[in-house]
PQR file with spaces between the fields and no chain letter, atoms N, CA, C, O and H, PARSE charges and radii, in Angstrom:
ATOM       1  N    UNK     1       0.854   -1.175    0.000 -0.4000 1.5000
ATOM       2  CA   UNK     1       0.000    0.000    0.000 -0.0000 2.0000
ATOM       3  C    UNK     1       0.897    1.234    0.000  0.5500 1.7000
ATOM       4  O    UNK     1       1.826    1.333    0.801 -0.5500 1.4000
ATOM       5  N    UNK     2       0.616    2.168   -0.898 -0.4000 1.5000
ATOM       6  CA   UNK     2       1.377    3.409   -0.989 -0.0000 2.0000
ATOM       7  C    UNK     2       0.640    4.477   -0.182  0.5500 1.7000
ATOM       8  O    UNK     2      -0.514    4.793   -0.472 -0.5500 1.4000
ATOM       9  H    UNK     2      -0.139    2.087   -1.549  0.4000 1.0000
ATOM      10  N    UNK     3       1.303    5.028    0.825 -0.4000 1.5000
ATOM      11  CA   UNK     3       0.671    5.965    1.758 -0.0000 2.0000
ATOM      12  C    UNK     3       1.219    7.375    1.529  0.5500 1.7000
ATOM      13  O    UNK     3       2.429    7.596    1.573 -0.5500 1.4000
ATOM      14  H    UNK     3       2.240    4.771    1.062  0.4000 1.0000
ATOM      15  N    UNK     4       0.324    8.315    1.286 -0.4000 1.5000
ATOM      16  CA   UNK     4       0.702    9.724    1.197 -0.0000 2.0000
ATOM      17  C    UNK     4       0.846   10.256    2.613  0.5500 1.7000
ATOM      18  O    UNK     4      -0.024   10.034    3.456 -0.5500 1.4000
ATOM      19  H    UNK     4      -0.660    8.136    1.250  0.4000 1.0000
ATOM      20  N    UNK     5       1.947   10.960    2.877 -0.4000 1.5000
ATOM      21  CA   UNK     5       2.173   11.554    4.197 -0.0000 2.0000
ATOM      22  C    UNK     5       2.377   13.051    3.991  0.5500 1.7000
ATOM      23  O    UNK     5       3.360   13.470    3.380 -0.5500 1.4000
ATOM      24  H    UNK     5       2.654   11.140    2.193  0.4000 1.0000
ATOM      25  N    UNK     6       1.455   13.849    4.499 -0.4000 1.5000
ATOM      26  CA   UNK     6       1.518   15.290    4.299 -0.0000 2.0000
ATOM      27  C    UNK     6       1.863   16.049    5.566  0.5500 1.7000
ATOM      28  O    UNK     6       1.935   15.479    6.655 -0.5500 1.4000
ATOM      29  H    UNK     6       0.656   13.509    4.996  0.4000 1.0000
ATOM      30  N    UNK     7       2.073   17.348    5.401 -0.4000 1.5000
ATOM      31  CA   UNK     7       2.382   18.278    6.479 -0.0000 2.0000
ATOM      32  C    UNK     7       3.663   17.901    7.216  0.5500 1.7000
ATOM      33  O    UNK     7       3.751   18.043    8.436 -0.5500 1.4000
ATOM      34  H    UNK     7       2.014   17.810    4.516  0.4000 1.0000
ATOM      35  N    UNK     8       4.650   17.422    6.470 -0.4000 1.5000
ATOM      36  CA   UNK     8       5.934   17.070    7.084 -0.0000 2.0000
ATOM      37  C    UNK     8       6.776   18.314    7.313  0.5500 1.7000
ATOM      38  O    UNK     8       6.722   19.277    6.547 -0.5500 1.4000
ATOM      39  H    UNK     8       4.578   17.307    5.479  0.4000 1.0000
ATOM      40  N    UNK     9       7.546   18.271    8.374 -0.4000 1.5000
ATOM      41  CA   UNK     9       8.545   19.311    8.606 -0.0000 2.0000
ATOM      42  C    UNK     9       9.541   19.272    7.451  0.5500 1.7000
ATOM      43  O    UNK     9       9.848   18.198    6.935 -0.5500 1.4000
ATOM      44  H    UNK     9       7.590   17.490    8.996  0.4000 1.0000
ATOM      45  N    UNK    10      10.044   20.426    7.046 -0.4000 1.5000
ATOM      46  CA   UNK    10      11.029   20.475    5.967 -0.0000 2.0000
ATOM      47  C    UNK    10      12.341   19.807    6.367  0.5500 1.7000
ATOM      48  O    UNK    10      13.188   19.545    5.513 -0.5500 1.4000
ATOM      49  H    UNK    10       9.795   21.298    7.466  0.4000 1.0000
ATOM      50  N    UNK    11      12.514   19.530    7.658 -0.4000 1.5000
ATOM      51  CA   UNK    11      13.746   18.914    8.157 -0.0000 2.0000
ATOM      52  C    UNK    11      13.660   17.394    8.296  0.5500 1.7000
ATOM      53  O    UNK    11      14.657   16.761    8.644 -0.5500 1.4000
ATOM      54  H    UNK    11      11.825   19.743    8.352  0.4000 1.0000
ATOM      55  N    UNK    12      12.499   16.793    8.036 -0.4000 1.5000
ATOM      56  CA   UNK    12      12.348   15.342    8.184 -0.0000 2.0000
ATOM      57  C    UNK    12      13.122   14.621    7.082  0.5500 1.7000
ATOM      58  O    UNK    12      12.995   14.942    5.901 -0.5500 1.4000
ATOM      59  H    UNK    12      11.689   17.307    7.753  0.4000 1.0000
ATOM      60  N    UNK    13      13.922   13.647    7.492 -0.4000 1.5000
ATOM      61  CA   UNK    13      14.662   12.835    6.517 -0.0000 2.0000
ATOM      62  C    UNK    13      13.864   11.575    6.191  0.5500 1.7000
ATOM      63  O    UNK    13      12.928   11.216    6.906 -0.5500 1.4000
ATOM      64  H    UNK    13      14.025   13.386    8.452  0.4000 1.0000
ATOM      65  N    UNK    14      14.243   10.922    5.117 -0.4000 1.5000
ATOM      66  CA   UNK    14      13.586    9.669    4.751 -0.0000 2.0000
ATOM      67  C    UNK    14      13.807    8.610    5.830  0.5500 1.7000
ATOM      68  O    UNK    14      12.925    7.789    6.082 -0.5500 1.4000
ATOM      69  H    UNK    14      15.003   11.214    4.536  0.4000 1.0000
ATOM      70  N    UNK    15      14.968    8.624    6.463 -0.4000 1.5000
ATOM      71  CA   UNK    15      15.270    7.659    7.526 -0.0000 2.0000
ATOM      72  C    UNK    15      14.352    7.858    8.735  0.5500 1.7000
ATOM      73  O    UNK    15      13.870    6.884    9.313 -0.5500 1.4000
ATOM      74  H    UNK    15      15.684    9.292    6.258  0.4000 1.0000
ATOM      75  N    UNK    16      14.108    9.114    9.118 -0.4000 1.5000
ATOM      76  CA   UNK    16      13.219    9.393   10.258 -0.0000 2.0000
ATOM      77  C    UNK    16      11.782    8.978    9.951  0.5500 1.7000
ATOM      78  O    UNK    16      11.087    8.435   10.810 -0.5500 1.4000
ATOM      79  H    UNK    16      14.499    9.905    8.648  0.4000 1.0000
ATOM      80  N    UNK    17      11.352    9.232    8.742 -0.4000 1.5000
ATOM      81  CA   UNK    17      10.007    8.846    8.338 -0.0000 2.0000
ATOM      82  C    UNK    17       9.887    7.322    8.318  0.5500 1.7000
ATOM      83  O    UNK    17       8.872    6.772    8.744 -0.5500 1.4000
ATOM      84  H    UNK    17      11.917    9.672    8.044  0.4000 1.0000
ATOM      85  N    UNK    18      10.906    6.652    7.831 -0.4000 1.5000
ATOM      86  CA   UNK    18      10.898    5.189    7.796 -0.0000 2.0000
ATOM      87  C    UNK    18      10.820    4.609    9.206  0.5500 1.7000
ATOM      88  O    UNK    18      10.059    3.673    9.450 -0.5500 1.4000
ATOM      89  H    UNK    18      11.731    7.098    7.485  0.4000 1.0000
ATOM      90  N    UNK    19      11.602    5.160   10.135 -0.4000 1.5000
ATOM      91  CA   UNK    19      11.571    4.668   11.530 -0.0000 2.0000
ATOM      92  C    UNK    19      10.180    4.813   12.135  0.5500 1.7000
ATOM      93  O    UNK    19       9.726    3.926   12.858 -0.5500 1.4000
ATOM      94  H    UNK    19      12.220    5.920    9.937  0.4000 1.0000
ATOM      95  N    UNK    20       9.504    5.910   11.852 -0.4000 1.5000
ATOM      96  CA   UNK    20       8.160    6.124   12.392 -0.0000 2.0000
ATOM      97  C    UNK    20       7.198    5.050   11.895  0.5500 1.7000
ATOM      98  O    UNK    20       6.383    4.547   12.669 -0.5500 1.4000
ATOM      99  H    UNK    20       9.873    6.631   11.265  0.4000 1.0000
ATOM     100  N    UNK    21       7.281    4.695   10.619 -0.4000 1.5000
ATOM     101  CA   UNK    21       6.362    3.712   10.049 -0.0000 2.0000
ATOM     102  C    UNK    21       6.776    2.282   10.349  0.5500 1.7000
ATOM     103  O    UNK    21       5.917    1.402   10.409 -0.5500 1.4000
ATOM     104  H    UNK    21       7.943    5.104    9.990  0.4000 1.0000
ATOM     105  N    UNK    22       8.061    2.018   10.541 -0.4000 1.5000
ATOM     106  CA   UNK    22       8.532    0.666   10.839 -0.0000 2.0000
ATOM     107  C    UNK    22       8.020    0.142   12.178  0.5500 1.7000
ATOM     108  O    UNK    22       8.021   -1.066   12.413 -0.5500 1.4000
ATOM     109  H    UNK    22       8.759    2.733   10.493  0.4000 1.0000
ATOM     110  N    UNK    23       7.591    1.028   13.039 -0.4000 1.5000
ATOM     111  CA   UNK    23       7.024    0.595   14.317 -0.0000 2.0000
ATOM     112  C    UNK    23       5.751   -0.230   14.096  0.5500 1.7000
ATOM     113  O    UNK    23       5.299   -0.929   15.004 -0.5500 1.4000
ATOM     114  H    UNK    23       7.591    2.010   12.849  0.4000 1.0000
ATOM     115  N    UNK    24       5.174   -0.150   12.893 -0.4000 1.5000
ATOM     116  CA   UNK    24       3.919   -0.842   12.605 -0.0000 2.0000
ATOM     117  C    UNK    24       4.074   -1.975   11.597  0.5500 1.7000
ATOM     118  O    UNK    24       3.109   -2.687   11.321 -0.5500 1.4000
ATOM     119  H    UNK    24       5.541    0.417   12.155  0.4000 1.0000
ATOM     120  N    UNK    25       5.265   -2.152   11.048 -0.4000 1.5000
ATOM     121  CA   UNK    25       5.475   -3.249   10.110 -0.0000 2.0000
ATOM     122  C    UNK    25       6.571   -2.949    9.108  0.5500 1.7000
ATOM     123  O    UNK    25       7.302   -1.965    9.221 -0.5500 1.4000
ATOM     124  H    UNK    25       6.049   -1.574   11.273  0.4000 1.0000
ATOM     125  N    UNK    26       6.661   -3.832    8.119 -0.4000 1.5000
ATOM     126  CA   UNK    26       7.702   -3.731    7.095 -0.0000 2.0000
ATOM     127  C    UNK    26       7.439   -2.550    6.170  0.5500 1.7000
ATOM     128  O    UNK    26       6.319   -2.344    5.700 -0.5500 1.4000
ATOM     129  H    UNK    26       6.068   -4.632    8.026  0.4000 1.0000
ATOM     130  N    UNK    27       8.497   -1.777    5.918 -0.4000 1.5000
ATOM     131  CA   UNK    27       8.444   -0.647    4.995 -0.0000 2.0000
ATOM     132  C    UNK    27       9.330   -0.997    3.800  0.5500 1.7000
ATOM     133  O    UNK    27      10.511   -1.296    3.972 -0.5500 1.4000
ATOM     134  H    UNK    27       9.406   -1.944    6.299  0.4000 1.0000
ATOM     135  N    UNK    28       8.767   -0.963    2.592 -0.4000 1.5000
ATOM     136  CA   UNK    28       9.569   -1.314    1.424 -0.0000 2.0000
ATOM     137  C    UNK    28      10.239   -0.107    0.777  0.5500 1.7000
ATOM     138  O    UNK    28      11.289   -0.254    0.151 -0.5500 1.4000
ATOM     139  H    UNK    28       7.806   -0.721    2.452  0.4000 1.0000
ATOM     140  N    UNK    29       9.653    1.087    0.916 -0.4000 1.5000
ATOM     141  CA   UNK    29      10.315    2.288    0.392 -0.0000 2.0000
ATOM     142  C    UNK    29       9.740    3.545    1.043  0.5500 1.7000
ATOM     143  O    UNK    29       8.597    3.575    1.499 -0.5500 1.4000
ATOM     144  H    UNK    29       8.801    1.207    1.424  0.4000 1.0000
ATOM     145  N    UNK    30      10.579    4.577    1.067 -0.4000 1.5000
ATOM     146  CA   UNK    30      10.186    5.880    1.614 -0.0000 2.0000
ATOM     147  C    UNK    30      10.751    6.958    0.695  0.5500 1.7000
ATOM     148  O    UNK    30      11.916    6.904    0.301 -0.5500 1.4000
ATOM     149  H    UNK    30      11.508    4.553    0.697  0.4000 1.0000
ATOM     150  N    UNK    31       9.918    7.929    0.363 -0.4000 1.5000
ATOM     151  CA   UNK    31      10.366    9.047   -0.463 -0.0000 2.0000
ATOM     152  C    UNK    31       9.841   10.342    0.135  0.5500 1.7000
ATOM     153  O    UNK    31       8.635   10.496    0.331 -0.5500 1.4000
ATOM     154  H    UNK    31       8.972    7.972    0.683  0.4000 1.0000
ATOM     155  N    UNK    32      10.741   11.273    0.426 -0.4000 1.5000
ATOM     156  CA   UNK    32      10.352   12.634    0.793 -0.0000 2.0000
ATOM     157  C    UNK    32      10.522   13.450   -0.479  0.5500 1.7000
ATOM     158  O    UNK    32      11.624   13.532   -1.020 -0.5500 1.4000
ATOM     159  H    UNK    32      11.720   11.149    0.267  0.4000 1.0000
ATOM     160  N    UNK    33       9.441   14.053   -0.960 -0.4000 1.5000
ATOM     161  CA   UNK    33       9.474   14.792   -2.215 -0.0000 2.0000
ATOM     162  C    UNK    33      10.216   16.110   -2.009  0.5500 1.7000
ATOM     163  O    UNK    33       9.944   16.859   -1.071 -0.5500 1.4000
ATOM     164  H    UNK    33       8.546   13.986   -0.521  0.4000 1.0000
ATOM     165  N    UNK    34      11.175   16.374   -2.927 -0.4000 1.5000
ATOM     166  CA   UNK    34      12.005   17.579   -2.822 -0.0000 2.0000
ATOM     167  C    UNK    34      11.895   18.415   -4.088  0.5500 1.7000
ATOM     168  O    UNK    34      11.653   17.897   -5.178 -0.5500 1.4000
ATOM     169  H    UNK    34      11.395   15.765   -3.689  0.4000 1.0000
ATOM     170  N    UNK    35      12.079   19.711   -3.919 -0.4000 1.5000
ATOM     171  CA   UNK    35      12.108   20.632   -5.045 -0.0000 2.0000
ATOM     172  C    UNK    35      13.305   20.288   -5.919  0.5500 1.7000
ATOM     173  O    UNK    35      14.414   20.118   -5.412 -0.5500 1.4000
ATOM     174  H    UNK    35      12.276   20.131   -3.034  0.4000 1.0000
ATOM     175  N    UNK    36      13.092   20.185   -7.225 -0.4000 1.5000
ATOM     176  CA   UNK    36      14.192   19.737   -8.082 -0.0000 2.0000
ATOM     177  C    UNK    36      15.290   20.787   -8.262  0.5500 1.7000
ATOM     178  O    UNK    36      16.402   20.443   -8.663 -0.5500 1.4000
ATOM     179  H    UNK    36      12.192   20.323   -7.637  0.4000 1.0000
ATOM     180  N    UNK    37      15.006   22.033   -7.980 -0.4000 1.5000
ATOM     181  CA   UNK    37      16.027   23.070   -8.129 -0.0000 2.0000
ATOM     182  C    UNK    37      16.770   23.357   -6.830  0.5500 1.7000
ATOM     183  O    UNK    37      17.998   23.443   -6.818 -0.5500 1.4000
ATOM     184  H    UNK    37      14.103   22.312   -7.654  0.4000 1.0000
ATOM     185  N    UNK    38      16.025   23.506   -5.737 -0.4000 1.5000
ATOM     186  CA   UNK    38      16.670   23.863   -4.465 -0.0000 2.0000
ATOM     187  C    UNK    38      17.058   22.636   -3.643  0.5500 1.7000
ATOM     188  O    UNK    38      17.949   22.713   -2.797 -0.5500 1.4000
ATOM     189  H    UNK    38      15.028   23.436   -5.746  0.4000 1.0000
ATOM     190  N    UNK    39      16.392   21.504   -3.889 -0.4000 1.5000
ATOM     191  CA   UNK    39      16.658   20.302   -3.098 -0.0000 2.0000
ATOM     192  C    UNK    39      15.967   20.295   -1.748  0.5500 1.7000
ATOM     193  O    UNK    39      16.125   19.345   -0.981 -0.5500 1.4000
ATOM     194  H    UNK    39      15.668   21.442   -4.577  0.4000 1.0000
ATOM     195  N    UNK    40      15.202   21.337   -1.441 -0.4000 1.5000
ATOM     196  CA   UNK    40      14.487   21.408   -0.157 -0.0000 2.0000
ATOM     197  C    UNK    40      13.214   20.575   -0.219  0.5500 1.7000
ATOM     198  O    UNK    40      12.553   20.489   -1.254 -0.5500 1.4000
ATOM     199  H    UNK    40      15.074   22.109   -2.064  0.4000 1.0000
ATOM     200  N    UNK    41      12.889   19.968    0.909 -0.4000 1.5000
ATOM     201  CA   UNK    41      11.666   19.183    1.029 -0.0000 2.0000
ATOM     202  C    UNK    41      10.464   20.050    0.685  0.5500 1.7000
ATOM     203  O    UNK    41      10.434   21.245    0.978 -0.5500 1.4000
ATOM     204  H    UNK    41      13.426   20.038    1.750  0.4000 1.0000
ATOM     205  N    UNK    42       9.471   19.421    0.055 -0.4000 1.5000
ATOM     206  CA   UNK    42       8.236   20.127   -0.263 -0.0000 2.0000
ATOM     207  C    UNK    42       7.174   19.898    0.797  0.5500 1.7000
ATOM     208  O    UNK    42       6.046   20.370    0.651 -0.5500 1.4000
ATOM     209  H    UNK    42       9.496   18.450   -0.184  0.4000 1.0000
ATOM     210  N    UNK    43       7.519   19.167    1.882 -0.4000 1.5000
ATOM     211  CA   UNK    43       6.605   19.001    3.006 -0.0000 2.0000
ATOM     212  C    UNK    43       5.675   17.808    2.911  0.5500 1.7000
ATOM     213  O    UNK    43       4.719   17.702    3.679 -0.5500 1.4000
ATOM     214  H    UNK    43       8.435   18.784    2.001  0.4000 1.0000
ATOM     215  N    UNK    44       5.949   16.896    1.961 -0.4000 1.5000
ATOM     216  CA   UNK    44       5.153   15.677    1.876 -0.0000 2.0000
ATOM     217  C    UNK    44       5.999   14.551    1.309  0.5500 1.7000
ATOM     218  O    UNK    44       7.081   14.771    0.765 -0.5500 1.4000
ATOM     219  H    UNK    44       6.725   16.982    1.337  0.4000 1.0000
ATOM     220  N    UNK    45       5.479   13.345    1.450 -0.4000 1.5000
ATOM     221  CA   UNK    45       6.211   12.197    0.944 -0.0000 2.0000
ATOM     222  C    UNK    45       5.305   10.986    0.826  0.5500 1.7000
ATOM     223  O    UNK    45       4.090   11.076    1.005 -0.5500 1.4000
ATOM     224  H    UNK    45       4.599   13.166    1.891  0.4000 1.0000
ATOM     225  N    UNK    46       5.919    9.849    0.520 -0.4000 1.5000
ATOM     226  CA   UNK    46       5.189    8.601    0.335 -0.0000 2.0000
ATOM     227  C    UNK    46       5.927    7.476    1.038  0.5500 1.7000
ATOM     228  O    UNK    46       7.156    7.413    1.023 -0.5500 1.4000
ATOM     229  H    UNK    46       6.906    9.776    0.374  0.4000 1.0000
ATOM     230  N    UNK    47       5.151    6.581    1.661 -0.4000 1.5000
ATOM     231  CA   UNK    47       5.704    5.403    2.326 -0.0000 2.0000
ATOM     232  C    UNK    47       5.000    4.190    1.734  0.5500 1.7000
ATOM     233  O    UNK    47       3.771    4.134    1.695 -0.5500 1.4000
ATOM     234  H    UNK    47       4.153    6.632    1.673  0.4000 1.0000
ATOM     235  N    UNK    48       5.778    3.228    1.277 -0.4000 1.5000
ATOM     236  CA   UNK    48       5.229    1.989    0.706 -0.0000 2.0000
ATOM     237  C    UNK    48       5.350    0.882    1.734  0.5500 1.7000
ATOM     238  O    UNK    48       6.446    0.563    2.196 -0.5500 1.4000
ATOM     239  H    UNK    48       6.776    3.274    1.308  0.4000 1.0000
ATOM     240  N    UNK    49       4.203    0.293    2.092 -0.4000 1.5000
ATOM     241  CA   UNK    49       4.170   -0.840    3.018 -0.0000 2.0000
ATOM     242  C    UNK    49       3.451   -1.996    2.314  0.5500 1.7000
ATOM     243  O    UNK    49       2.307   -1.834    1.890 -0.5500 1.4000
ATOM     244  H    UNK    49       3.313    0.552    1.717  0.4000 1.0000
ATOM     245  N    UNK    50       4.103   -3.163    2.181 -0.4000 1.5000
ATOM     246  CA   UNK    50       3.505   -4.265    1.425 -0.0000 2.0000
ATOM     247  C    UNK    50       2.287   -4.916    2.090  0.5500 1.7000
ATOM     248  O    UNK    50       1.403   -5.416    1.395 -0.5500 1.4000
ATOM     249  H    UNK    50       5.033   -3.295    2.525  0.4000 1.0000
ATOM     250  N    UNK    51       2.232   -4.916    3.399 -0.4000 1.5000
ATOM     251  CA   UNK    51       1.119   -5.548    4.106 -0.0000 2.0000
ATOM     252  C    UNK    51       0.029   -4.513    4.395  0.5500 1.7000
ATOM     253  O    UNK    51       0.267   -3.538    5.108 -0.5500 1.4000
ATOM     254  H    UNK    51       2.950   -4.510    3.964  0.4000 1.0000
ATOM     255  N    UNK    52      -1.161   -4.730    3.842 -0.4000 1.5000
ATOM     256  CA   UNK    52      -2.251   -3.751    3.969 -0.0000 2.0000
ATOM     257  C    UNK    52      -2.678   -3.527    5.418  0.5500 1.7000
ATOM     258  O    UNK    52      -2.964   -2.393    5.801 -0.5500 1.4000
ATOM     259  H    UNK    52      -1.354   -5.522    3.263  0.4000 1.0000
ATOM     260  N    UNK    53      -2.728   -4.577    6.226 -0.4000 1.5000
ATOM     261  CA   UNK    53      -3.168   -4.414    7.618 -0.0000 2.0000
ATOM     262  C    UNK    53      -2.136   -3.619    8.425  0.5500 1.7000
ATOM     263  O    UNK    53      -2.506   -2.813    9.278 -0.5500 1.4000
ATOM     264  H    UNK    53      -2.497   -5.498    5.915  0.4000 1.0000
ATOM     265  N    UNK    54      -0.852   -3.843    8.160 -0.4000 1.5000
ATOM     266  CA   UNK    54       0.191   -3.056    8.834 -0.0000 2.0000
ATOM     267  C    UNK    54       0.123   -1.598    8.390  0.5500 1.7000
ATOM     268  O    UNK    54       0.289   -0.690    9.204 -0.5500 1.4000
ATOM     269  H    UNK    54      -0.552   -4.499    7.467  0.4000 1.0000
ATOM     270  N    UNK    55      -0.119   -1.376    7.101 -0.4000 1.5000
ATOM     271  CA   UNK    55      -0.232   -0.010    6.580 -0.0000 2.0000
ATOM     272  C    UNK    55      -1.415    0.708    7.218  0.5500 1.7000
ATOM     273  O    UNK    55      -1.312    1.877    7.591 -0.5500 1.4000
ATOM     274  H    UNK    55      -0.253   -2.114    6.439  0.4000 1.0000
ATOM     275  N    UNK    56      -2.540    0.005    7.341 -0.4000 1.5000
ATOM     276  CA   UNK    56      -3.730    0.606    7.947 -0.0000 2.0000
ATOM     277  C    UNK    56      -3.474    0.945    9.417  0.5500 1.7000
ATOM     278  O    UNK    56      -3.925    1.983    9.901 -0.5500 1.4000
ATOM     279  H    UNK    56      -2.623   -0.945    7.038  0.4000 1.0000
ATOM     280  N    UNK    57      -2.754    0.075   10.126 -0.4000 1.5000
ATOM     281  CA   UNK    57      -2.418    0.338   11.528 -0.0000 2.0000
ATOM     282  C    UNK    57      -1.518    1.572   11.628  0.5500 1.7000
ATOM     283  O    UNK    57      -1.685    2.387   12.535 -0.5500 1.4000
ATOM     284  H    UNK    57      -2.388   -0.769    9.732  0.4000 1.0000
ATOM     285  N    UNK    58      -0.573    1.711   10.709 -0.4000 1.5000
ATOM     286  CA   UNK    58       0.317    2.880   10.708 -0.0000 2.0000
ATOM     287  C    UNK    58      -0.481    4.157   10.463  0.5500 1.7000
ATOM     288  O    UNK    58      -0.268    5.163   11.139 -0.5500 1.4000
ATOM     289  H    UNK    58      -0.438    1.048    9.972  0.4000 1.0000
ATOM     290  N    UNK    59      -1.389    4.117    9.508 -0.4000 1.5000
ATOM     291  CA   UNK    59      -2.215    5.291    9.199 -0.0000 2.0000
ATOM     292  C    UNK    59      -3.035    5.700   10.420  0.5500 1.7000
ATOM     293  O    UNK    59      -3.064    6.872   10.796 -0.5500 1.4000
ATOM     294  H    UNK    59      -1.561    3.299    8.959  0.4000 1.0000
ATOM     295  N    UNK    60      -3.696    4.728   11.029 -0.4000 1.5000
ATOM     296  CA   UNK    60      -4.554    5.029   12.182 -0.0000 2.0000
ATOM     297  C    UNK    60      -3.765    5.573   13.365  0.5500 1.7000
ATOM     298  O    UNK    60      -4.244    6.457   14.076 -0.5500 1.4000
ATOM     299  H    UNK    60      -3.673    3.776   10.723  0.4000 1.0000
ATOM     300  N    UNK    61      -2.559    5.054   13.582 -0.4000 1.5000
ATOM     301  CA   UNK    61      -1.780    5.464   14.744 -0.0000 2.0000
ATOM     302  C    UNK    61      -0.931    6.715   14.519  0.5500 1.7000
ATOM     303  O    UNK    61      -0.625    7.431   15.473 -0.5500 1.4000
ATOM     304  H    UNK    61      -2.170    4.336   13.005  0.4000 1.0000
ATOM     305  N    UNK    62      -0.551    6.984   13.278 -0.4000 1.5000
ATOM     306  CA   UNK    62       0.330    8.127   13.021 -0.0000 2.0000
ATOM     307  C    UNK    62      -0.406    9.370   12.540  0.5500 1.7000
ATOM     308  O    UNK    62       0.167   10.460   12.545 -0.5500 1.4000
ATOM     309  H    UNK    62      -0.800    6.403   12.503  0.4000 1.0000
ATOM     310  N    UNK    63      -1.655    9.232   12.126 -0.4000 1.5000
ATOM     311  CA   UNK    63      -2.421   10.384   11.657 -0.0000 2.0000
ATOM     312  C    UNK    63      -2.554   11.410   12.780  0.5500 1.7000
ATOM     313  O    UNK    63      -3.139   11.129   13.826 -0.5500 1.4000
ATOM     314  H    UNK    63      -2.120    8.347   12.121  0.4000 1.0000
ATOM     315  N    UNK    64      -2.003   12.599   12.551 -0.4000 1.5000
ATOM     316  CA   UNK    64      -2.057   13.662   13.547 -0.0000 2.0000
ATOM     317  C    UNK    64      -0.919   13.638   14.561  0.5500 1.7000
ATOM     318  O    UNK    64      -0.784   14.570   15.353 -0.5500 1.4000
ATOM     319  H    UNK    64      -1.527   12.827   11.701  0.4000 1.0000
ATOM     320  N    UNK    65      -0.098   12.589   14.551 -0.4000 1.5000
ATOM     321  CA   UNK    65       1.041   12.502   15.481 -0.0000 2.0000
ATOM     322  C    UNK    65       2.153   13.436   15.020  0.5500 1.7000
ATOM     323  O    UNK    65       2.331   13.667   13.824 -0.5500 1.4000
ATOM     324  H    UNK    65      -0.207   11.832   13.907  0.4000 1.0000
ATOM     325  N    UNK    66       2.890   13.963   15.977 -0.4000 1.5000
ATOM     326  CA   UNK    66       3.976   14.884   15.649 -0.0000 2.0000
ATOM     327  C    UNK    66       5.258   14.159   15.291  0.5500 1.7000
ATOM     328  O    UNK    66       5.639   13.176   15.927 -0.5500 1.4000
ATOM     329  H    UNK    66       2.746   13.775   16.948  0.4000 1.0000
ATOM     330  N    UNK    67       5.914   14.664   14.261 -0.4000 1.5000
ATOM     331  CA   UNK    67       7.235   14.218   13.862 -0.0000 2.0000
ATOM     332  C    UNK    67       8.030   15.487   13.623  0.5500 1.7000
ATOM     333  O    UNK    67       7.721   16.256   12.713 -0.5500 1.4000
ATOM     334  H    UNK    67       5.605   15.462   13.744  0.4000 1.0000
ATOM     335  N    UNK    68       9.047   15.706   14.433 -0.4000 1.5000
ATOM     336  CA   UNK    68       9.827   16.954   14.407 -0.0000 2.0000
ATOM     337  C    UNK    68       8.931   18.184   14.563  0.5500 1.7000
ATOM     338  O    UNK    68       9.039   19.152   13.810 -0.5500 1.4000
ATOM     339  H    UNK    68       9.298   15.081   15.173  0.4000 1.0000
ATOM     340  N    UNK    69       8.061   18.122   15.539 -0.4000 1.5000
ATOM     341  CA   UNK    69       7.203   19.246   15.973 -0.0000 2.0000
ATOM     342  C    UNK    69       6.096   19.631   14.991  0.5500 1.7000
ATOM     343  O    UNK    69       5.535   20.721   15.100 -0.5500 1.4000
ATOM     344  H    UNK    69       7.972   17.335   16.150  0.4000 1.0000
ATOM     345  N    UNK    70       5.770   18.750   14.026 -0.4000 1.5000
ATOM     346  CA   UNK    70       4.636   19.011   13.116 -0.0000 2.0000
ATOM     347  C    UNK    70       3.764   17.787   13.028  0.5500 1.7000
ATOM     348  O    UNK    70       4.275   16.679   12.864 -0.5500 1.4000
ATOM     349  H    UNK    70       6.226   17.865   13.937  0.4000 1.0000
ATOM     350  N    UNK    71       2.449   17.954   13.134 -0.4000 1.5000
ATOM     351  CA   UNK    71       1.549   16.795   13.023 -0.0000 2.0000
ATOM     352  C    UNK    71       1.463   16.304   11.569  0.5500 1.7000
ATOM     353  O    UNK    71       1.291   17.089   10.636 -0.5500 1.4000
ATOM     354  H    UNK    71       2.034   18.854   13.267  0.4000 1.0000
ATOM     355  N    UNK    72       1.588   14.985   11.413 -0.4000 1.5000
ATOM     356  CA   UNK    72       1.515   14.402   10.055 -0.0000 2.0000
ATOM     357  C    UNK    72       0.063   14.263    9.638  0.5500 1.7000
ATOM     358  O    UNK    72      -0.221   13.795    8.535 -0.5500 1.4000
ATOM     359  H    UNK    72       1.727   14.348   12.171  0.4000 1.0000
């Protein structure tokens, strides 16, 4: 399941985002979308989790939770 994650802090790394989602299951990929010219985060990303039930648990538990002082 490909999960859109919005309202990310511009300082969140892909590794930090992966750690947050790994608490709920296997993560196959993480992408923080960046501006192609400046390289700065655009404040959103995507997390791919192969198991739908683990992905749903991550969504339910992380929705609105803070990561680097911003609610996802």
